[in-house]
N, C-alpha and C positions, 0 to 999 in steps of 0.2 A: 791420554792427557790427564794429568793430575793437578789439582789445585790444593789450596790449604783451607782448613776450616778452623775457626776460633771457638773455644768454649769459654765464654766470658765468666762463667760461674765456677770453673774448675779451680782447685788450689794451684798455686804457682809451682808446677813441677816441670820436668823435661817433657812431659806428655801433654802440656797445655796447648801446644800447637802440633797437630798431627796431620799426616798426609791423608787426603780424602780418597775414598774408593771411586771407581768409575761412576760417572754421574747417573747412569740409567738404572742403578740398583733401586728397587722399590723402597719408598721412604720407611715403611714399617720394619724393614730388615737391615736398614743402613747402620744403625748403631751396633747391632749384634754382630754384623759382618765385620765392622771396624774392630771390635774387641778380638774376634778370632784371628784376624790378620796380624794384629800387633801382639798377640799372646797376652792380652789383658784379661784378667779374671773378671767375672761379672761383678764381684764386690768392688773392684776398682771404679766401676762406672758410677758407683754411688757418690764418689768424690765430686762428680760433675752435676749433682742435683742442685738446682738453684735454690736460694733461700725462699721462704714462704711468700715474701712480699713480691718476688719476681716469678712466681710459679707460672709456667707456660700454659697448662691445661688443667688447672684444678677444677673439678666439677663442683658447681654451686648447687647445693640442695634446693630443690623446688624450682629451679630455672630450666628453661628449654634452650639448649645451646645449638648453635649452627656451625658453619664453617669456621675453622681457626687456622691461622697461618703460623709457621715457625718463625722465630726471631732470626734476623740477619740473613734472610734467604730471598732470592728472586725466583719466583715461579714463572717458568717459561711455558706458555700455552699457545695453542693454535685455535683460532676462532673463525667461524664462518656463519653467515646467515644467508638464507636463500628464500626466494618466493616463487611460486608457480601459480599460473592461472590457467584453468581449463573449464570444460563444461561438466565436470564431475565424473568423467569416464575413467580417470586414473591412468591415462596413457601419457607417460613423460614426453614421448616424441611429438605429441600433439599440443603441448603446452607452451606458454611463453613465460618469461621471467628472467631473473638474474641472481647472481651470487656476489656477495661482498665478503671478502676474507682478509684476515690479517694475523699477524703475530701479536701476542698480548703478554705484557710483563705485569705481574702482580707482586707488590711488596708490602709487607707490614711496616708502617712507619711508627706506630705508637700503640702501646697497650696500657690500658688503665692499670696502674699498680695495685688498685684496690679490688680488681677482679678482671680475669682474662677474657670475660665475655664482652668486654668493651674494647673495640679495635678500630683503628684508622688505617685503611688500606689505600694504596695508590695503584691505579690501573692505567696502563698506557698501551695504546694500539700503535703498531708499526707495520711497515711493509704491506700497506693496504692495496688490495686488488679488486677489480670488478670484472666479472666474466659471465658468460652464458651458462645457464643451467642446462640447457639442451646442447649437448656436445656435438650433435649431428648437424648443427647449423653451418659449420665449416666456414667457407669464404663469405657466407652471407651474414656472419656474426657482426653486429654493430660495434663490438668491442675490439675487433681485430685491428692490430696496428696502433691502438690508442694507449698511451701511457696513463697511469693514474692521475697525474696533474691535469692532463687534458680531459680525461673522463669526468673527474670529480670537481675539478677547478682548483687552482693553486691555493686560494684562501680556504676553501672548504677542506682540502686535504690537511693543511696546517692545523686547522681547528680540530679535525678528527683525531690527529695524532698528538694533540696536547694531552698530558695526563689529567686524570680526574681523581677525585678523592671520594671514598665511600666510608662513612662512619656507621659501623655495625654494633648493635647492642643485642646480645643473645641471638645472633644470627639474623636480626631484622634491621632494615635500613632506618637509621635515625636521621641522617642528613646526607645529601648528595651535593658535592662541591665541583664547580667547574668555573670557567672564565666568563665574564660578562661580554655581551654583544656577539656571541658566537651564533652562527645561523641556527635557527630552531630545528631544521631538519637534521643537521649534524648533531646537535645536542641530543635529539631523540635517539639516534643510532647509539650514542654513548650510553644513554639511559637503558637501552635494550640490553647491552652487554652487562652493565652494572647490576641490573635486576637479576641476572643469573646467579650472583653471589649471595642472594638472599634465600635462605632456606633454614629448616630445622631438622634435627637428627632424630626426633621422636614422632610417633604417629599422633594424629589429631586434626581437628578442623579449626581454623582461625581466619582472621582477616588480615590481609597484607596490602601495603601500598607499594606499588611498583609502577613501571612505565604504563601498564594497562589501566591504572586507577586503583581505587580501593576495592579489592576483590576478596571473595570468599575462597579459601584454598583448603584442600584436604591432603594431608601427608600420610603416606603408608611407608613405614620404615622397616627394613629388614637388616640382615647382618652387615652387608657391605653395599646396600642399595637403598635409595630413598626415591619414592615416586610422588611427585606433586601434581595434583589435579586442580586446575583453576576453573572455577565456575565463571565463565565470561559473561553470562547473562546477569550476574550479580555485580559486575564492575561499575562503580560509580565514577564517572568521568564526564566532564562537560564537553559535549560534542553536539553539533547541529544535526538535525534530522527530523523527518516526518514520514508519515505513511498514510495510505488510504485506510479508513476505518473498517469498511465493509470487507470481510474476509474473502468473499468471492473475487474481488478485485485486488486483494492484498497480496503481499509477498511473505512467504514463509522462509525462515532462516534457522540455521542450526550452527552452533559454534562449540568447538572442543579445544582444550589445551592440556597437554600432558608433558611434564618435564621429568626426566629420569636422571638421577645423580648416582654415579658409582663412586663410593667413598672409601678412602683408606687413611687412617690416622687423622680423621676429622677434616680432611681436605679432599677435593675432587680429583679423581683420575680422569673422569669423563662426564660430560653433561650433554644430553640430547633432548631438545625441546621441539615439540611439533604442535602447531596451532592451525586449525582448519575451520574455515567459514564457508558454509554452503547457503545459497539462496535460490529461490525459484518462484516464479509467478504461479499463483494457485490454479488459475483456470487455463493456463497455456504453458505446458511443460517444456516447450522449446526455448523459453526465456529463462535461462538458469545459468549458474556459474559457481565456481569453487575457487577459493584462495587457500593455498597451502603454504604456510610460513614455517621454516625450520631454522633452528639454531644448534650449533655444535661447538662445544668448548672442550679441548683435550689437553691434559698435562703432558708436556714433552720432557721436561727436565727441570732441575733446580740448580741454582748457582749461588755462590756467596753474594750477599747483598749488604746494604748499609745497616749500620747498627740502629737499634731503636732510639728514637728521640725521647729523652727523659722529660717528665712533666706530668702534672695531674689534670690540667685543663686542656680539652681538645682544641678549643679556640686558639689558645696560645701556640699549640703545636702547628695548626694550620697556618697561622700568621708567620711562623718561622720558616715554613716550607716555601710559601709564596703569598705575600699579602694581597695579591690580586685575585686569589680564590674567593668565590662567593657562593653561599648556599642557594641552590635553586631546587624547585620541586623535582622529584624523580618521576612524577607523573608526566606522560607525554604531553607536549604542547601543540597547539594548532598552528599550521603554516599553510600559506597559499602559494602555489607555483605561479609565477607570472607568465602570461602569454605574450610572446614577443611579436608575433605576426597576426594577431587576431584583429578582425575588422571592427570598426566603431559601430555603435548601435545604428546610426543612420545608414552606414554602408551595408550592414547586414540586411536592413529593411529594404533597401534598394535592390538587393540581390534576390530577395524572395517574394517581393510583392506581386510579381506576375503570376506566381503559383497560387496566390490567395484571391485572384479575381473570382467573382461569383460563378462564372461558367466552369471554373476548374475545381470547385469545392468537392466534387464527387470523386476526385482522384486522390490516391495515396500520397502523391507528391505534396499536395496542399497540407496534409496532416504532418508530414515530415518537417516541412518548413515551419509550421506552427509550433511543434515541439521544440525545435532548435531555437526558435526565437524566444520562446518562453524562458528557456535557460539563460539566454543572453539578458533578457529583461530583469532577471533576478539579481544581476550585478550592476544594473544601470542606476543612474541618479534620477531624482524626480524631475529636474529641469530638462534633462535629455528626453525623458519619456513624454513630458508635456509638450515639448517642441515638436516631437514626432506626431503626436495626436493633432496638433494644430495645423500641420502642413500636409497631412495625408489626404489623398484624393477620396471623394465620397464613395466610390465603388468598393474600395478596400478598407474603408474606415471601420465598418462593423466587425470585420475580421481582426483588425488591430485592437479594437476594444476587447474582443474575446481574449486575445493574447495578453494584453496588459492586465486585465482582471485576473486571469489564470496565474500570473506570476506570483500573486499573493505575498508581496513584500510591502513594508510601510511606504517606500518610495512610489511604488506603482499605485497603491491605493490613494495616496495624496494626489498624484497626478491625474488620475481618472476622475476623482471627485471635483478637482479644480476645473476639469474640462467640461464635465456634464452640467447642464442647467436644468434641474427638475421643475423649475417654474415655467419653463417654455414648453410648448407643445410641438416645436419644430424638430426636435431630436428624439422622438418617441422610439424609433427603431434602435438607436444607439443606447438609450436608457434601458430598454428591455433586454438587449444583448448583455449589457453590464449586469443587470439584476439576475438573469439566468446563469451567467458565469459565476456569480456569487453563490447561487444555490448549489451549483455543481462543485464548488470549491472542495479540494481534497483535504485541506487542513486549515479551515477558517479559524481566525483568532477573535478575541473579545473586541478588539478595535474595529473590525469589520462590522460586527453586530451593533456596536455602539454607533457607528456612522450611519447605518441604515435606520436605526431607531430614531436618531436625530433627524434624518431626512423625513421620516414618516410624520413627525410632529410639525413639519413645515408645510408650505403650500406647494401645489402641483399644477402643472399646466394640463395634465391629463388624468382623469380619474382611473383609467386603466392602469397607468403606471403606479398610482397610489395603491391600488389593490395588489399589484404585483410586488411592491415593496413589502407589504404585510405578509403575503404568501411566502416570500423568500426569508423573511425574518423567522417564520416558523421552521423552515428548513435548517437555518443556521442554529436555532435553539436545539434542535434534535442532534445535530452533529457535534455541537459543543458538549451536550450532556453525554453523548456516547463516549466522549474523550474525557470524562470525569470533570466537566466544567459546569455542572448544573448550578453550583453555588456562586459562580462568578457574578459580579454586580450587574453587568450588562445583561446576562441571561435571566437573572431574577426580574429585572425591569421589563424585559421583553415578554416574559411569561405573564406578568401582571397586565401588560398591555393586551395580550391575546385573550386571557380569561376575563378581564374587565370588559372587553368589547363584547363578549358573549353574554355576560351577566347583565350589563346595561348598555346596549349599543346606542350611540348618539343618534344614528340614523338607522331606520329599519333595514334599508338596503345594504348596510354594512355587515349585517349578520352573515351573509354568504361569504364575504371576504374573511371574516374571523374564523369561520368554519373551515375554509380552505387552508388558512394558516395553521389551525389545529390539526388538519389532516396531514400536514408536514411535520409538525412538532411532536404529535402523538403523546401529549402530556397526560399522565394518569389522572391528574386532578381535573382534567377537562371532560372526563367521561360523564359526570352528572349532567353537564350542559348538553352533551350529545344526546343523552337519553330524553331530556326534556324536549329538545327540538325534533328528535326523531318521532316521538309519540304525539306531540301537540302542534308541531309546526305545519306550515303549508306544504303542498306537494314538493316543489323543488328543494326547499330547505330541509324537509323531512328526509328526502332521498339523499341529500348531501350528508346529513348527519349520520344516516345509516351506513353509507359507503365509507365514512370516516371510521366508524366502529370496526368495519371490515378489515382495516389495516392494523389494528392493535394485535399485540401478541396474545396468545391463548391465556396467559397468566392474568390478564386484565378483563377477560370476558367471564365475569363471575356469574353466580346463579342469579343475582339481582339484575345484572345486565340482561341475561337471557329471559328473565321473566318479562321484562319490558319488550324485548324483541318478539316473544311469543304472543303478547297482547297485540302487537302491531300486525303480525302475520295473520292471526286469527280474527283481527278486527273486533276485539272485545269492547273497546271504548269508542272507536270512531272508524269510519270508512277511510281506507288508504288506497293510494294509487298502486297499480300492479308493480311498478318499479320498486317502490318502497317495500312492499310485502315480500317480493322475491329476494331482495337483498337481505332483509331480516332473516328469512329462512336460510340463506346461504351462510350467514354469520353463525347461526345456531348449529348447522350441520358441520361447520368447519372446526368448532371449538368444543370437543368432547361432549356431544349431545347425550342426554339421558335416554333411557328406553322409552319413557312416555313422550318425550319431545319428538323423537323420531316417529313414534306410532301416531301421534296426533297430526304430524305433517303428512304422513302417508294416507291417513284416513281423510284428510281434506281434499286429496286428489279425487276428482270426480264431482266435487261440490263447487269448484272454482270456475271462473270464466273460461271459455274454451281454450284460448291460447295460453292462458296461465296454467291450466291443467297440463297441457302438452309440455310447457317449459319445466314445470316442477317434476314431471315424469322423466324428462330428459336429464335433469340435474341428478335425480336419484340413480338413474341407469349409468350416468357418467361416473358417479362415486363408486359404484360397484365394478364397472369395467376397468377403471384406472387404479383400483385398490387404494383409494384414499383412506385416511385414518378412520373416518366414520363408517367405512364399509362393513366392518365387523358388527357394529351395532345395528346397521340397516339389515344385515342378513339375519340377525337374531329376531328382529321384529317381523321380517317377512315369513317366518315360520308359522305365524298366525294366519289361519285361513281367512279371517275377517279382513285382514289387510291385503294379503296376496291373492288377488283374484283377477280373472280375465277382464271384467268390466273396468276395473281400476287401471289396468296396464294396457288398455287398448284404445286410449284416447287419441284422437286425431288432431292434427293442426300443423302449422308451419314452424313454430318456435322450436329452438334446439339448444343444446349445450354439449360441448365436446372438448375433451382434453387429449393431447397427444405429445409425442416426443419429437423435438427437432434434432436432438443429438443425445446420445447416452453412452456413458463409459462407467467402469467400475467405481470411480471416485467422484463423478460429476454427472449432471443431467441438465438438459435444457428443454423446457416444455412450452407448449403454446396451448391456449384455451380460447375458444370462441363460443360465446353464447348470444343468441338473438331472441328477443322477445317482440312479438307482434301484437297489435291491437286486435280486437275481435273482428274488425273489418279488413284485416290483412295488411294494414299499413305498419311500417317499421315503428316500433316504440323505443327499442334500445338495442344496440349491438355493442358487444364488449369483447375486445381482442386483447389478450394478455400474453406476455412472454416472461418466463421466470428462468433464472439460472440458479442451480443448486450445487453446493460444494460442501460435502459432509453435512454438518448441521447448519451451515450458513446458507442464506439465500439472498438473491438480488432480484427485485422487481424491475426487470429490464425495461419494459414498456407496457403501457396500457393506453388504448385508444377507445374511447366510448363515444358513440354517436347516439344522441337522443333526439327524438321527435315526438311531438304531441299536437293535439288539436287539428289534425289534417283530415279528419273524417268528412268535413264539409265539402272537400274537393270532390268526393265521389258520392256524396249524399248518403253516407253511411251513418249508423247509429253508434255513438261513443259507448265505451264500456262503463260499468257502474263506478261512480266516484270520479269520472273523468269528463262529465258532461260540460263543465264550464271552463275547461282549459283553453288558454290562448294558443294560437298557432305558434309553434316554436320549433327550431332545429338548431342544434349546436354540437360542439365537439369538445371533449375534455380529455386531457392526456396526463399520464404519469411517465416520467422518463428517469430511469436509474434512481428510483425511489423518491423522486422529487415531483410533487404535484405542481403542474403548471397552471397558469390562468386559463380558464375555459374560453373557447372561441365560439361566437354566435354566427350561424349562417343567416337566420332571419328571426325576427321577433314580432309577432302580430300578423294578422291576416293581410293587411294592406302592404306591409313590408314583404311578405311572401309573394303576393301577386306582382308587385313591382319588380322583384328580382326574377321571378319566373318569366316575365315578359321581356326584361332587358338584359339579364345576365347570361353569360355563357357558362359552360361547364368547367371553367378554369378552377383549379384547386385552391383552397384556402390554406395558407401556411400556418401550421400549429407551432412548430419550432424549427429554426434553421440556424446553424452556426457551428463553431468549432468548440469542442468540449475537451478539457483535460480530465480524463476519466480515471486514470491510474497515475499516482504520483508518490513515489517512494524514494527517499534520499537518506543515506546512512553513511556517516563517517566512522571508520574503524581505526582504532589505535592498535596496531599489531605489537606483540610483546617483543619483537625484534627491534622496534623503534620506527619501522616503516609506517607510512600512512596509506590506508586503503579507503576507497570510496565505492559505494554501490548506488547506482541510479537506475530506477525502473520507471518509465513513463509510458502511458498509453493515451492516445488521443483519437478523436473521431470527428469527422465532418458529417453532420446529420441534417437530414431534411425530411420532416414528417408533414405531410399535407393531407387534407381530406376534402372531399367534394360530394355533393348530393345533387343528382340530376332528376328532374321530374318532368315527364312528358304526358300531357293530357291527350295529345294526338295519337301517340303510339300506346297509350295506357300502360306506361312502363316507368319504373323508377330505378335508379342505380345509386348506390353509395360506394365511394372508393376511399381507401386509406392507403397511402403510399409511404413506405419507409425506405429511404436510401441512405446508406452509410459508406464511408471510407474510413477504415481503421488502421492505425499503425501502433505497434507496441515495440519499445526498445528497452534493452537491458545493457547497462554499461558498468563494468567493474574495472577499477584501476588501482595499481599500487605504485606509489610515488616516493622517491627518495630525494627529490628536488634536482638531482643530476641525471637520473634515468627513470623512465616510467614504462610500465608494462600494462597492457589493457586488453580486455575482451569485450567485444560488442556483439550483441545478438539483436536481430530485428525481424519482426513478422508483420506483414501487411496484406490487406485484402480490401476489395470493394464488393458490397453485397446489397441486396434489395429484397424487400418483402411487400407484396401487394395483396390487399384484401378487397374483393369486389362482391357486393350483394346486389343481385338483380331480381326485381319483383315485377311480374306481369299480372296486371289486374284487369285484363280484357275478358277474363272468365272467372268463375267462382267454383271451387276455392282458388285463391290466387296461386300462381306458380312462383316459387322462391328458390333461387340458386345462389349458393355461396361458394366463392373460390378463394383459395389462399395460394399464391404463387411465390415460390422462393427462386430468385434469379440465380444464374451461374455465378460463382464466386471464385475468382482466381486467388490462390494463396501463394505468396512469395516469402521465402525465409533466407536471411543473410547472416553470415557470421564473419567477423573480422577480429584477428588477433594481431597485436603489434607490440614492438619494443621501440622506444624512442629516447635518444639522448637529448639533453637540454641544448646541445649544439645544433640539433636539427636532424642528424642522421638517424635513420630508422629502418626497421624490418616490419613488413606487413604480409599477412597471410589472409586470403579471402576465400569464402565458400558461398555458393548460392544454390538454392533448391526451389523449384516451382511445381505447382500442382493446380488442379482445378476441382473445386467442390461443385459437382453437377447440380443444376437447379431442378426443381420438381414442383408439382402441385401437392401441397400437404393434404393428407387424407382427412376427410370428415366422415360423418355417419352415412350409412348406406342410403337412407331416405333422401339425403341431399344429393347424392350421386344420381339417383333415379329422377329427381326433379330437374337437375341440370340437363339430363338427356332430353327432357321434354322442352325445356326453355330454349336450348340450342339444338333442336332437332334439325337434321339436314333437310334442306329445301328440295322438293322433288324436281328432277330435271324435266324440262319441257320436251315433249316428243314431237312437237310441231316444228316444221322448218320454215314456215312462212308467217304471214301476218295473221291468218285466220286458222 
């Protein structure tokens, strides 16, 4: 089949209209072939050279040119974009996704007569189809038997097939024109196609604005090929999203984009683009996913097309084509798919509230319901949330408060603040749950901190709640500073409040509250106050200041700080309690101790009170056994005979320090440490149980439970240790949970309080923290360069119950302390790619229920006392689920599910050998009676 081609710039001869050769001849050889077929000499072709003002491809010196279209031609191309979702294994048969394909007509409408690098191109999609990427789906394909109008929607299809205009200057997009009021999702698909026409023919790095945003791109040009690498991390585009700041609980992601152009005569023969996004949860590699987005544009043929529209102003040209065209950003825009059958907020609550009953909180189902409801609350209005809070029953109301606070939206914050009355002491449990949920917030904002600061300046029905507000203010200050928000007005005000309270406390008893706030905030400017209180403060205040220093990074433990800590440990200025001295030594040994610091600490062993001798010796041995950073320096010092001798390393006692692994892998480790310090009379002084999670250079203080007791020697007529003669009887529990210091809990305070509780109280545990926590929270909207919208959501929640108890029996001359940790944890990862008319998704979920119990038993019926410590890790079932799906907006869908279950066997975590020997004595088997009668 032959058509005719016109040469508008040829002189009027018989040859001004000539038969065209078959259409599939490559463009570069078309004119030459035409000459040979007609017997035209090459010199004749010069007659067809256009005048300078109408030059088609004149190179402009100093300019970087891009694609250029021939005059009066229609370029027929085939276009397709496809997306696949999988777990990153690279097996197409195991993926879900879809492909959108069409024919494309590209026409040059106008070229600036002053320079051919200025072009207006019309692009039109026709014959649009939607189909499976996985051809093995067969009869299960959701697209089978569906026509494009039914799949895409009649109005959507009409909009998609309306032509768009692209104004290119030197190969880069100047403006993108389409029609008003087209669906955003459809416009994005058109933007994805139009962006492929933006490129340059020379190597170099530059910034470009396309559907992905303003991105840094690098071109590598060869003879007939250009490769464009887009740095997706550099793309500036407005998209909602947030993530957990701590890397242990965070999500790692990687994105690449490579587009390859095959070029001939300044136009494309073939374009292949591939964009890959991979994400994975750092501490749990089963929660991961991959998005692979591909685009392909291939030139099929060219045909005769409309003549160029004459004119110098592009605006006039566009108006003449169709006055309804309007300039819109080529950057992809946000759209939300509507949910047609989703339940209302109240309906959702009614469906899940049975799972959130207090008796069900140890089950994974409770956490699943909590996470799903948090997502729903993020789209809810203030009025609906407030109504739910007012009508919820009392048994599930604390769990509802957890969920509303964890939503972290302006509407949810307004609703919960309207609901809670801090001036009343009748809702203390709800107020405390709200405050702790604020402390655990994954991405707190300035407004939350401003709200709590305002509340603190008001009145309270409970002083415990007032203290908790200040402690949580400290936690929010640290999180906002970690997210580069230290200079925010609310943060500056909160810092002044904390530091001002330490400098000049209005009430002496408020000092402890401000120290606990600083223990969360970890402000560098607070260190001078900590040193003052650590060295000059009273016992409990001094101990709290020293433990706060223990949480600071090694960069802040300067020589000046260590000088003060050395004075405390060696009691150069005043006598300090054992708890303060041992903590000071621990801070020194943890933060690059010098040779003399280590030597002086080792030389002090043997000169200390008996149990402190044993504790310090155990600490040094633990550093060596566990290969802690200070172990090299300790080994250097131990080469001295004066330091390393039998007398020093043979001290007896019951105090201990031990660190071990809960779990260990090449890229992560989970450790536990337990240290117990006794008084000289054998009564518990302090027990400290820690769990840390390490991931590369990042770490997370998962939990710390400290039980402290003092002034109990009078119960057994024992003599207190030096410096502790006048201490009041006291026992309490302090906890850190996921890097957040909680308000300490008191078992008893004073001798009379102790005796009344011993005579009247049972051994029921005291709750330290109980509730639902949103621990992992990552949301990321992605604009794919194909125009499709992707979303990655990773959430992790847990129901937690930490309780502690202390039993004391004079009859049996035995005491027991118990710390129970029970958790149910659920982690979900959900990635979707949405075109508004079809969605593909991948969901991964892991869940487990676990428990850890620490029991310390002391028998003081003989001397020395018998002490047995036990750490039991309960059996933990592990369940993993994977769901892949494709779903049409009409409701038809394909779903694939997988499930895997296992059991992590429980065990008793090992401690040092001395403890094992002691436990065998405490729990020695009772001898069986040989008598068969009464006598």
